[in-house]
FITI-213004 format. One line per 2 residues: their letters; for each residue z, y, x of C-alpha. Coordinates in Angstrom, 1 decimal. Layout:
<rs>
A> Z:Y:X; ...
</rs>
This chain:
<rs>
XX> 19.4:-53.5:-47.3; 17.2:-53.6:-44.6
XX> 18.1:-51.1:-41.3; 17.7:-48.0:-41.8
XX> 17.6:-45.3:-38.8; 19.7:-43.1:-41.1
XX> 22.5:-46.1:-40.6; 21.7:-46.5:-37.0
XX> 22.3:-43.1:-36.6; 26.0:-42.7:-37.9
XX> 26.6:-45.9:-35.8; 25.0:-44.4:-32.6
XX> 27.1:-41.1:-33.2; 30.2:-43.0:-33.7
XX> 29.7:-45.0:-30.5; 29.8:-48.5:-32.3
XX> 26.0:-48.8:-31.0; 23.3:-48.0:-28.3
XX> 20.1:-46.8:-28.0; 19.6:-49.5:-25.3
XX> 21.3:-52.4:-27.4; 18.9:-51.6:-30.8
XX> 16.1:-51.6:-28.3; 16.7:-54.8:-26.3
XX> 17.6:-56.1:-30.0; 14.1:-55.1:-31.6
XX> 12.1:-56.1:-28.4; 13.8:-59.7:-28.7
XX> 12.8:-59.7:-32.6; 9.6:-58.7:-31.8
XX> 8.9:-61.4:-29.8; 10.2:-63.8:-31.6
XX> 8.1:-63.0:-34.5; 4.9:-62.6:-32.3
XX> 3.3:-64.8:-34.9; 2.8:-62.0:-37.6
XX> 0.5:-60.4:-35.2; 2.0:-57.2:-35.9
XX> 2.1:-55.6:-32.3; -0.9:-55.5:-30.0
XX> 1.1:-54.7:-27.2; 5.1:-54.1:-26.7
XX> 6.6:-51.9:-24.0; 9.4:-53.5:-22.2
XX> 9.7:-49.9:-20.3; 11.1:-48.4:-23.8
XX> 14.8:-50.1:-22.3; 14.6:-47.5:-19.8
XX> 14.2:-44.8:-22.0; 16.8:-45.9:-24.0
XX> 19.1:-45.6:-21.5; 18.2:-42.0:-20.8
XX> 18.5:-41.2:-24.4; 22.3:-43.0:-24.3
XX> 23.2:-40.5:-21.6; 22.0:-37.5:-23.7
XX> 23.8:-38.7:-26.6; 26.9:-39.2:-24.5
XX> 26.5:-35.2:-23.4; 25.4:-34.0:-26.8
XX> 22.1:-32.8:-26.2; 20.5:-35.9:-27.5
XX> 17.2:-34.9:-30.2; 17.4:-35.3:-34.1
XX> 15.4:-38.5:-34.0; 17.5:-40.2:-30.9
XX> 17.0:-44.0:-30.7; 14.7:-44.2:-33.4
XX> 12.7:-47.3:-32.4; 9.1:-46.7:-33.3
XX> 5.8:-48.6:-33.6; 2.2:-46.7:-33.4
XX> -1.0:-47.7:-34.8; -3.3:-48.3:-32.4
XX> -5.5:-45.5:-33.1; -3.1:-42.8:-32.2
XX> -2.9:-42.0:-28.3; 0.1:-42.4:-26.1
XX> -0.7:-40.9:-22.7; -1.5:-44.2:-20.1
XX> -1.4:-46.6:-22.6; -4.5:-48.6:-24.0
XX> -6.1:-47.1:-27.3; -8.1:-49.7:-28.5
XX> -8.7:-49.1:-32.2; -8.4:-52.4:-33.2
XX> -11.9:-52.7:-31.8; -13.8:-54.5:-28.7
XX> -15.3:-51.5:-28.0; -12.3:-49.8:-26.6
XX> -10.6:-53.3:-25.3; -9.2:-51.8:-22.2
XX> -9.6:-48.2:-22.9; -6.4:-46.2:-21.8
XX> -5.4:-42.9:-23.6; -5.4:-39.8:-20.8
XX> -3.3:-38.0:-22.9; -0.3:-38.0:-25.7
XX> -1.2:-37.1:-29.5; 0.8:-34.4:-30.8
XX> 2.2:-36.2:-33.1; 3.5:-38.4:-30.1
XX> 4.8:-35.5:-28.3; 6.6:-34.2:-31.0
XX> 8.3:-37.5:-31.7; 9.2:-37.9:-27.9
XX> 10.5:-34.4:-27.6; 13.1:-35.7:-30.4
XX> 13.9:-38.9:-28.3; 12.3:-41.2:-30.3
XX> 11.6:-44.6:-28.2; 8.2:-46.2:-28.9
XX> 8.2:-49.8:-28.8; 4.8:-50.7:-29.1
XX> 1.1:-50.3:-30.5; 0.6:-51.8:-34.0
XX> -2.5:-54.0:-34.8; -5.0:-52.5:-37.5
XX> -8.4:-53.0:-38.9; -11.1:-52.1:-36.4
XX> -11.3:-48.4:-36.5; -9.0:-48.2:-39.6
XX> -12.3:-49.8:-41.6; -10.4:-52.0:-44.0
XX> -8.1:-52.9:-46.6; -6.2:-56.1:-45.3
XX> -6.2:-55.9:-41.2; -8.1:-58.9:-41.6
XX> -10.9:-57.0:-39.3; -9.1:-56.6:-36.4
XX> -11.1:-57.9:-33.4; -7.3:-59.3:-32.0
XX> -6.7:-61.4:-35.2; -5.4:-60.5:-38.3
XX> -1.9:-59.6:-39.2; 0.5:-61.9:-41.3
XX> 2.4:-60.5:-44.5; 6.2:-60.8:-43.6
XX> 6.9:-61.5:-47.5; 4.5:-64.4:-47.6
XX> 2.6:-65.0:-44.3; -0.6:-66.8:-46.1
XX> -1.5:-63.2:-47.8; -2.6:-60.2:-46.4
XX> -0.2:-56.9:-45.6; -2.9:-54.2:-46.6
XX> -4.9:-52.1:-44.2; -5.9:-50.3:-42.2
XX> -2.6:-50.1:-41.2; -1.5:-53.2:-41.7
XX> 0.3:-53.8:-38.3; 2.7:-50.9:-39.2
XX> 3.7:-52.0:-42.4; 4.4:-55.5:-41.4
XX> 6.2:-54.3:-38.2; 8.5:-52.0:-40.4
XX> 9.1:-54.5:-43.2; 9.9:-57.6:-40.6
XX> 12.3:-55.3:-39.5; 10.6:-55.1:-35.7
XX> 11.3:-51.2:-35.8; 12.7:-48.9:-37.6
XX> 9.8:-46.7:-38.4; 6.0:-46.7:-37.6
XX> 3.0:-44.6:-37.6; -0.1:-45.1:-39.5
XX> -3.2:-43.4:-40.4; -4.7:-42.7:-43.9
XX> -8.0:-42.3:-44.8; -8.5:-43.5:-48.1
XX> -5.0:-45.5:-48.8; -4.4:-47.2:-45.4
XX> -0.5:-46.5:-45.0; 0.4:-46.3:-49.0
XX> -1.8:-49.8:-49.9; -0.1:-51.7:-47.0
XX> 3.3:-50.1:-47.8; 3.2:-51.4:-51.1
XX> 1.7:-55.1:-50.5; 4.6:-55.1:-47.6
XX> 7.5:-53.7:-49.6; 8.3:-50.6:-47.3
XX> 7.7:-46.7:-48.2; 4.6:-45.6:-47.0
XX> 3.9:-41.6:-47.1; 0.7:-39.7:-46.6
XX> 1.1:-36.2:-46.1; -1.1:-33.3:-47.4
XX> -4.4:-32.9:-45.1; -3.8:-30.4:-42.4
XX> 0.3:-30.8:-42.6; 0.1:-33.1:-39.4
XX> -2.0:-32.5:-36.4; -4.9:-35.6:-35.7
XX> -5.1:-34.2:-32.0; -5.1:-37.6:-30.5
XX> -6.2:-39.6:-33.6; -9.1:-41.2:-33.1
XX> -11.4:-40.1:-35.6; -13.0:-42.4:-38.5
XX> -13.8:-39.7:-41.2; -12.6:-36.5:-39.9
XX> -12.3:-34.6:-43.6; -9.9:-37.8:-44.7
XX> -7.7:-39.1:-42.0; -3.9:-38.2:-42.3
XX> -1.3:-39.6:-39.8; 2.2:-40.7:-41.5
XX> 5.1:-43.0:-41.1; 6.2:-46.4:-42.9
XX> 10.1:-46.8:-43.4; 12.6:-48.5:-45.2
XX> 13.9:-46.0:-46.8; 12.4:-42.4:-48.4
XX> 15.0:-40.9:-46.1; 13.6:-42.1:-42.8
XX> 10.0:-41.5:-43.8; 11.0:-37.4:-44.5
XX> 12.9:-37.1:-41.6; 9.9:-38.3:-39.4
XX> 7.8:-35.9:-41.3; 9.8:-33.2:-40.6
XX> 9.5:-33.6:-37.0; 5.5:-34.5:-36.8
XX> 4.5:-31.6:-39.5; 3.2:-27.7:-38.6
XX> 0.5:-26.2:-36.9; -1.1:-27.3:-33.6
XX> -3.4:-24.9:-31.7; -5.5:-27.7:-30.6
XX> -6.2:-29.0:-34.3; -8.0:-26.4:-36.4
XX> -7.7:-28.1:-39.4; -4.2:-28.1:-39.0
XX> -2.1:-25.9:-41.6; 0.0:-23.2:-40.3
XX> 2.4:-23.6:-44.1; 6.3:-23.5:-43.2
XX> 7.9:-27.0:-43.0; 10.5:-27.5:-45.0
XX> 14.1:-29.2:-44.2; 12.6:-32.3:-46.4
XX> 15.6:-34.7:-46.1; 18.0:-31.7:-47.7
XX> 16.0:-31.7:-50.8; 16.0:-35.3:-51.2
XX> 18.9:-35.5:-54.0; 17.7:-32.9:-56.1
XX> 18.4:-33.6:-60.1; 14.9:-34.8:-61.2
XX> 16.1:-33.3:-64.5; 12.9:-31.4:-66.3
XX> 10.9:-32.7:-63.7; 7.5:-33.1:-65.4
XX> 5.8:-36.8:-64.4; 2.3:-37.1:-65.2
XX> 0.7:-40.4:-66.4; -3.1:-41.1:-66.2
XX> -4.0:-43.5:-68.9; -6.9:-44.2:-66.8
XX> -4.9:-45.9:-63.9; -3.3:-47.9:-66.4
XX> -6.7:-49.3:-67.9; -8.2:-50.3:-64.7
XX> -7.8:-53.9:-65.1; -4.4:-54.1:-63.3
XX> -2.4:-56.9:-63.1; 0.2:-57.0:-66.0
XX> 3.0:-57.2:-63.5; 2.1:-54.1:-61.8
XX> 1.8:-52.8:-65.1; 5.2:-53.6:-66.2
XX> 6.6:-52.0:-62.8; 4.8:-48.6:-63.5
XX> 6.5:-48.9:-67.2; 9.8:-49.6:-66.1
XX> 9.8:-46.3:-63.8; 8.3:-44.5:-66.9
XX> 11.3:-45.6:-68.6; 14.0:-44.7:-65.8
XX> 12.3:-41.5:-65.3; 12.8:-40.6:-68.6
XX> 16.5:-41.6:-68.9; 17.1:-39.2:-66.2
XX> 15.7:-36.2:-67.8; 12.1:-36.5:-66.6
XX> 9.5:-34.9:-68.4; 6.9:-37.5:-69.4
XX> 3.3:-36.1:-70.0; -0.1:-37.8:-70.5
XX> -2.7:-36.2:-68.0; -6.3:-36.7:-67.9
XX> -8.2:-37.7:-64.6; -11.7:-38.2:-66.1
XX> -13.2:-39.0:-62.8; -11.4:-41.8:-61.6
XX> -14.6:-44.0:-61.9; -16.4:-42.3:-59.4
XX> -13.5:-42.1:-57.0; -14.7:-45.6:-55.0
XX> -18.2:-44.7:-54.9; -17.9:-41.2:-53.7
XX> -15.4:-42.3:-51.2; -17.4:-44.8:-49.3
XX> -20.8:-42.4:-49.4; -18.7:-39.9:-47.8
XX> -16.4:-41.5:-45.6; -18.9:-44.0:-44.2
XX> -21.4:-40.9:-43.5; -18.2:-39.3:-41.4
XX> -17.8:-42.6:-39.8; -21.6:-42.8:-38.9
XX> -21.4:-39.3:-37.0; -18.1:-39.8:-35.3
XX> -18.9:-43.8:-33.8; -22.3:-42.3:-32.4
XX> -20.4:-41.8:-29.2; -19.7:-45.4:-28.7
XX> -22.9:-46.2:-27.0; -21.8:-47.7:-23.7
XX> -22.6:-44.8:-21.5; -19.8:-42.6:-21.7
XX> -16.7:-45.0:-22.5; -15.7:-48.3:-23.8
XX> -17.9:-51.8:-24.0; -21.0:-51.6:-21.7
XX> -23.1:-54.6:-22.2; -23.9:-56.4:-19.0
XX> -27.4:-57.2:-17.7; -29.4:-54.4:-19.7
XX> -32.7:-52.8:-18.0; -33.4:-50.3:-20.6
XX> -31.6:-47.7:-22.4; -32.3:-48.3:-25.7
XX> -31.3:-52.0:-24.9; -27.9:-50.8:-23.4
XX> -27.2:-48.8:-26.9; -28.2:-51.7:-29.2
XX> -26.4:-54.5:-27.4; -23.2:-52.7:-26.5
XX> -22.9:-52.1:-30.0; -23.8:-55.3:-31.1
XX> -21.5:-56.6:-28.8; -18.4:-54.2:-29.3
XX> -18.5:-53.3:-32.9; -17.3:-56.0:-36.1
XX> -18.9:-56.8:-39.2; -17.2:-54.2:-41.5
XX> -18.0:-51.4:-38.8; -21.6:-52.1:-38.6
XX> -21.6:-52.2:-42.7; -20.0:-49.0:-42.5
XX> -22.2:-47.0:-40.1; -25.7:-48.6:-41.3
XX> -24.3:-47.4:-44.9; -23.4:-43.9:-43.1
XX> -26.5:-43.8:-41.6; -28.4:-44.2:-44.7
XX> -27.0:-41.7:-47.1; -27.5:-39.1:-44.2
XX> -31.2:-39.8:-43.7; -33.9:-37.9:-44.9
XX> -35.0:-38.1:-48.5; -31.4:-39.6:-49.2
XX> -29.4:-37.0:-48.3; -29.4:-35.0:-51.7
XX> -29.0:-38.4:-53.8; -26.2:-39.4:-52.2
XX> -24.2:-37.5:-49.7; -24.9:-33.9:-51.5
XX> -23.6:-35.6:-54.7; -20.9:-37.3:-53.6
XX> -19.7:-33.9:-51.9; -20.2:-32.3:-55.6
XX> -18.0:-35.1:-57.1; -15.6:-34.7:-54.8
XX> -15.3:-31.0:-56.1; -14.9:-32.5:-59.5
XX> -12.0:-35.2:-58.4; -10.5:-31.9:-56.7
XX> -10.5:-30.2:-60.4; -9.1:-33.1:-62.3
XX> -5.5:-32.6:-60.5; -5.7:-28.8:-60.1
XX> -5.9:-29.0:-63.7; -3.3:-32.0:-63.9
XX> -0.6:-30.0:-61.9; -0.8:-27.0:-64.3
XX> 0.8:-29.6:-66.2; 2.9:-31.3:-64.4
XX> 4.7:-31.6:-61.0; 3.7:-34.8:-59.5
XX> 1.2:-37.8:-61.2; 2.8:-41.7:-61.6
XX> 0.4:-44.5:-60.6; 0.1:-47.8:-59.3
XX> -0.3:-48.0:-55.5; -2.5:-51.0:-56.4
XX> -4.1:-53.0:-58.9; -2.4:-56.0:-57.6
XX> 0.1:-57.4:-55.2; -0.9:-59.1:-51.9
XX> -4.1:-61.3:-51.9; -4.3:-64.3:-49.8
XX> -6.3:-64.2:-46.6; -10.1:-64.7:-47.0
XX> -10.1:-64.2:-50.9; -11.8:-60.8:-50.6
XX> -13.6:-60.9:-47.1; -16.8:-62.4:-48.5
XX> -17.4:-59.6:-50.9; -16.6:-56.0:-49.7
XX> -16.8:-54.3:-53.0; -13.9:-56.6:-54.2
XX> -12.3:-55.2:-50.9; -13.2:-51.6:-51.6
XX> -11.7:-51.7:-55.4; -7.9:-52.7:-54.0
XX> -8.1:-48.8:-52.7; -9.3:-47.7:-56.3
XX> -5.7:-45.5:-56.9; -5.3:-44.1:-53.4
XX> -8.5:-42.7:-52.4; -8.6:-39.8:-54.9
XX> -5.7:-38.0:-52.7; -7.8:-38.5:-49.8
XX> -10.7:-36.8:-51.8; -8.7:-33.9:-52.8
XX> -6.7:-33.6:-49.9; -3.0:-33.7:-51.8
XX> -0.2:-36.1:-50.9; 1.1:-39.2:-51.9
XX> 3.8:-41.5:-51.3; 4.4:-45.3:-52.3
XX> 7.8:-46.7:-53.3; 8.7:-50.1:-53.5
XX> 9.4:-50.8:-57.4; 10.3:-54.2:-57.4
XX> 8.7:-57.7:-57.3; 6.5:-59.7:-59.3
XX> 7.2:-63.5:-60.2; 6.2:-64.8:-56.8
XX> 8.3:-62.6:-55.2; 5.6:-60.5:-53.9
XX> 6.6:-56.3:-53.4; 4.8:-54.2:-55.9
XX> 4.9:-50.2:-55.1; 4.3:-47.5:-57.1
XX> 2.6:-44.0:-56.0; 3.4:-40.4:-56.6
XX> 1.3:-38.2:-56.0; 1.7:-33.9:-55.7
XX> 0.5:-30.5:-55.3; -1.1:-29.9:-51.9
XX> 2.0:-28.8:-49.2; 4.6:-30.0:-51.9
XX> 5.7:-33.2:-50.2; 9.0:-32.4:-51.4
XX> 8.7:-32.7:-54.9; 7.3:-36.2:-54.4
XX> 9.9:-37.1:-52.0; 12.3:-36.1:-54.2
XX> 10.7:-38.4:-57.2; 10.6:-41.4:-54.5
XX> 13.9:-41.2:-54.0; 15.0:-41.1:-57.4
XX> 12.7:-44.2:-57.5; 14.4:-45.8:-54.5
XX> 18.0:-45.8:-55.3; 18.0:-46.9:-59.0
XX> 15.4:-49.8:-58.6; 17.2:-53.1:-57.6
X> 14.8:-55.5:-56.0
</rs>
């Protein structure tokens, strides 16, 4: 059983362990596992923070996450720490402020141990596109950890921290969670503030946690959720006590199964894992019902048109003039722009900028971008109709288990199809969670995904908690 914050917290309050002791242990382990390349930077000063929190624990003034050791994806700002986004463009950029999620976690006495590796600007499904080298999957180091939050997923899976923050634009929390065998939670769009998050695709990006238990993920969500006046897209919806709702009876829970997700070329063992969970849920009294997702085949094209268009706009600011990498020995402004971006951006980022610029260009805007927005509405309506009939939808997280390094990097379309079951949640703005559901014959983790109505994370968390407790890995 992996170490969880919930278990550590009990031992901390009983005086069996200390915050300083656990931080020292995690730092030592992270350094010994440096070959995984999960962390871009470790914070040795976190030991000092741990001593201060130990004093708070003794005085009874510690926060609800006291001593939780956390990794933060390097696309989320931490004051006076490097914020590289996995790119040479920002290799030496230092964040001038804390992201809202970081502020809220620090307020509850989380100890941030370091920044985790990622695909450059969160563009990728394998963490092979980091400018600072790929991340290895702890389950099998010849395989990718998924992406773009592969460093965070690997750090939690290898027990280098209790919890790690990632971001999910089209599946970048849930897919690596599946590949690495951990819990990955994507909240509803607007549930968590994006202030301090470097934008990839602003109408898709969501911050969420990786953890070794559903409870730990729910606990972090309670802290990071809620309205933020600095982010106009953050919602004012009340934040439930997610952890207190985990153990609800799932009897009569209506679980939707979309046959489209089981007929899309998924691996046999992934399909078997889904079927096993359907049987377990049915045996516990859940009601299984079929739902239709008629526009599933259009999710990948719609997503990659819209997300790349937003990326093209958001990444325009990296021009060598304001901040970030600037080419040397340039003589004209246009030359500076071209060479700075050519030297600073990697191949996947360049590909997406070019695609996004193309679909937004005169003569193609209506044919591609406007049409993709209409498809996005149809996908949202598919979910609206399904949730009139069911409470949650169960799908595979990914069509396969973790693939080998280099297997898909030369075929971008095949790489993009790794996210076929996750991007729909980002298009619709609904919450989703990937929870481990066993392993295949090669001992590679398999994850199953639960999707729910907007701002009803408690329902998918309850169902995920059931799956976690009834699944034997």
